[in-house]
C-alpha positions in Angstrom: 14.4 25.6 4.4 16.5 28.8 4.5 16.9 30.8 1.2 20.1 29.7 -0.6 21.4 29.0 -4.0 20.1 25.9 -5.5 21.9 24.0 -8.3 19.4 21.8 -10.5 20.5 19.3 -13.2 18.3 18.7 -16.2 16.7 22.2 -15.4 15.5 23.0 -18.9 12.5 20.8 -19.0 10.2 18.5 -17.0 10.7 18.0 -13.4 14.0 19.9 -13.4 12.2 22.9 -14.8 9.5 22.4 -12.2 12.1 22.5 -9.4 13.6 25.6 -10.8 10.3 27.4 -10.9 9.2 26.4 -7.4 12.5 27.2 -5.9 12.6 30.7 -7.6 9.2 31.3 -6.4 10.4 30.6 -2.8 13.2 33.1 -3.2 16.3 30.9 -4.0 18.9 31.9 -6.4 19.6 29.2 -9.0 22.3 27.5 -11.0 20.6 25.7 -13.8 22.4 22.8 -15.6 21.5 21.0 -18.8 22.9 20.2 -22.2 20.7 22.7 -24.3 22.2 26.2 -23.5 19.4 28.0 -25.5 16.7 26.4 -23.4 18.6 27.2 -20.2 18.9 30.8 -21.3 15.1 30.9 -21.8 14.6 29.4 -18.4 17.0 31.9 -16.8 15.4 34.9 -18.5 11.9 33.8 -17.6 12.5 33.0 -13.9 14.8 36.1 -13.3 12.1 38.2 -14.8 9.3 36.6 -13.0 10.7 36.3 -9.6 13.5 38.7 -9.5 16.0 36.1 -8.6 19.7 35.5 -9.9 19.9 32.6 -12.3 23.3 31.3 -13.4 23.4 29.3 -16.5 25.9 26.3 -16.6 25.5 24.3 -19.8 26.9 20.8 -19.5 26.4 17.4 -20.9 26.8 15.4 -17.6 27.4 12.1 -19.5 30.9 13.7 -20.3 33.5 13.5 -17.5 34.9 17.0 -18.5 31.6 18.6 -18.4 30.8 16.9 -15.0 34.1 18.4 -13.6 32.9 21.8 -14.3 29.7 21.2 -12.4 31.7 19.5 -9.5 33.9 22.7 -9.4 30.9 24.9 -9.0 29.4 22.8 -6.3 32.6 22.7 -4.4 33.0 26.5 -4.5 33.2 27.7 -0.8 33.1 31.3 -1.8 29.7 30.9 -3.6 28.2 28.0 -1.7 25.4 25.9 -3.0 22.8 25.3 -0.4 20.6 22.8 -2.3 21.5 20.3 -4.9 18.8 18.7 -7.0 20.2 15.8 -9.0 17.3 15.5 -11.5 18.8 14.8 -14.9 18.1 11.4 -16.3 16.8 9.5 -19.3 15.4 6.1 -20.2 16.3 3.5 -22.8 13.7 1.7 -24.9 14.3 -2.0 -25.6 16.3 -4.9 -24.0 19.6 -4.9 -22.4 20.7 -8.1 -24.3 21.7 -7.1 -27.7 21.1 -3.5 -27.0 23.2 -0.4 -27.4 26.1 -0.7 -24.9 27.1 3.0 -25.3 23.5 4.1 -24.4 23.6 1.8 -21.3 26.9 3.4 -20.2 25.6 6.9 -20.9 22.5 6.1 -18.7 24.7 5.1 -15.8 27.0 8.1 -16.2 24.0 10.4 -16.0 21.9 8.6 -13.4 24.6 7.1 -11.1 28.0 8.6 -11.7 26.9 12.2 -12.0 24.7 12.3 -8.8 27.4 10.4 -6.9 30.1 12.9 -7.9 28.1 16.0 -7.4 26.9 14.9 -4.0 30.5 14.2 -3.1 31.5 17.7 -4.3 28.8 19.6 -2.4 28.3 17.6 0.8 31.4 18.8 2.7 30.7 22.5 1.9 27.1 22.0 3.2 28.4 20.2 6.4 30.9 23.0 7.0 28.1 25.5 6.7 25.8 23.5 9.0 22.9 23.5 6.5 21.9 22.0 3.1 19.5 20.0 1.1 20.2 17.2 -1.3 17.5 15.9 -3.5 18.0 13.0 -5.7 15.2 12.2 -8.2 14.8 8.5 -8.2 11.8 6.5 -9.3 9.2 4.0 -8.3 10.9 2.0 -11.0 13.8 1.4 -8.6 11.7 -1.0 -6.6 10.8 -3.1 -9.6 12.7 -5.1 -12.2 13.1 -2.9 -15.4 16.6 -3.4 -16.7 19.3 -0.8 -16.3 16.9 2.2 -15.6 15.5 0.4 -12.6 18.9 -0.7 -11.4 20.2 2.9 -11.6 17.2 4.1 -9.7 17.4 1.5 -7.1 21.0 2.7 -6.5 19.7 6.3 -6.2 17.2 5.4 -3.6 19.5 3.3 -1.5 22.3 5.8 -1.8 20.1 8.6 -0.6 18.8 6.6 2.3 22.2 5.8 3.4 23.2 9.5 3.0 20.2 10.6 5.0 21.4 8.5 7.9 25.0 9.6 7.5 24.1 13.2 7.6 22.1 13.1 10.8 23.0 16.0 13.2 24.9 18.0 10.6 22.1 20.3 9.4 22.1 18.7 6.0 19.4 16.4 4.7 19.1 13.9 1.7 15.8 12.9 0.1 15.1 10.5 -2.7 12.2 11.6 -4.8 10.4 8.5 -6.2 7.8 9.4 -8.8 5.7 7.2 -11.0 4.5 8.3 -14.5 4.8 12.1 -14.8 3.6 14.2 -17.7 7.0 15.4 -19.1 9.0 14.8 -22.3 10.8 11.9 -20.6 8.9 9.0 -22.4 8.6 10.8 -25.7 12.4 11.3 -25.8 12.9 7.6 -25.3 10.5 6.6 -28.0 8.2 4.9 -25.6 4.5 4.5 -26.4 2.6 5.3 -23.2 -0.9 5.4 -24.7 -2.0 2.3 -22.7 -1.2 3.9 -19.3 -4.5 5.0 -17.8 -4.9 8.8 -16.9 -5.3 7.9 -13.2 -1.6 6.7 -13.0 -0.2 10.1 -14.3 1.1 12.8 -12.1 1.7 16.4 -12.8 5.2 18.0 -12.4 3.7 20.3 -9.7 2.4 17.1 -7.8 5.8 15.6 -7.6 7.9 18.9 -7.0 5.6 20.3 -4.2 5.5 16.9 -2.4 9.4 16.6 -2.8 10.1 20.0 -1.3 7.7 19.5 1.6 9.3 16.1 2.4 12.9 17.6 2.0 12.0 20.3 4.4 11.0 17.7 7.0 14.2 15.7 6.4 12.4 12.6 5.0 14.5 10.1 3.2 11.9 9.1 0.6 9.3 11.2 -1.1 6.4 9.6 -3.1 3.7 11.8 -4.5 0.2 10.6 -5.2 -1.9 8.2 -3.2 -1.7 5.6 -6.1 2.0 5.5 -5.9 2.1 5.5 -2.1 0.2 2.3 -2.2 2.2 0.9 -5.0 5.5 1.7 -3.3 4.5 -0.2 -0.2 3.3 -3.1 -2.3 6.5 -3.5 -4.3 8.8 -2.9 -1.4 7.2 -5.5 0.9 5.9 -8.2 -1.5 8.0 -11.2 -2.3 10.5 -10.4 -5.0 9.5 -13.3 -7.2 5.9 -11.9 -7.2 7.2 -8.4 -8.0 9.1 -9.8 -10.9 6.2 -11.7 -12.3 3.7 -8.9 -11.8 5.8 -5.9 -12.9 9.1 -6.8 -14.4 7.8 -7.5 -18.0 5.7 -4.3 -18.1 8.4 -2.0 -17.0 10.8 -3.7 -19.4 8.6 -3.2 -22.3 8.0 0.4 -21.4 
């Protein structure tokens, strides 16, 4: 993977922060995107000092169309090309869809589906023209089970990335869907989810997911799954009869 400028959404915390750290360590310059400008400034200062890399701060709430447009403009800039896009930003919703907060549901789709689609559409032509590029879409194991809108959004992300991986063959550009399970980040806490019953063996670290993702992206793989427990689970839920998957996992993911 040649050194280039990487744009990462949701780069202030969690997996996004992990991707930023790993890519800065490899020698990439960065464009970091998130809502919290002060946190982004801290990330930029820390990574530029530690790795002597250029870090551009682009604060944006990508649930908002005008903010997304600013990110799209940066991605399509041929004079300052982006060589890697990491569509990482996302969040979960606690509770049921029926009778739930429709605005939250819309925001989830804007962040997890609309933004990655538009950002990929903005950057892919530039990458193809340059004959090189990497697109990483952070999806989830949840995309293979039945867990309301979040699972549906992640199912879209995985299928979209697989399709893109095929479409880009021979261009020098690759697309990889990263499908983690439970990861030690702020994700569940922010959604108000009680994860105390999840056994420790089911948890992954940020480094587990990021290192596996970057290795798989370098190999041009369409899907990246970290951890032997999730490699086994991913095979089971993809190839088991759908009624069995719904009975076994649908309820538990919905409650989470």
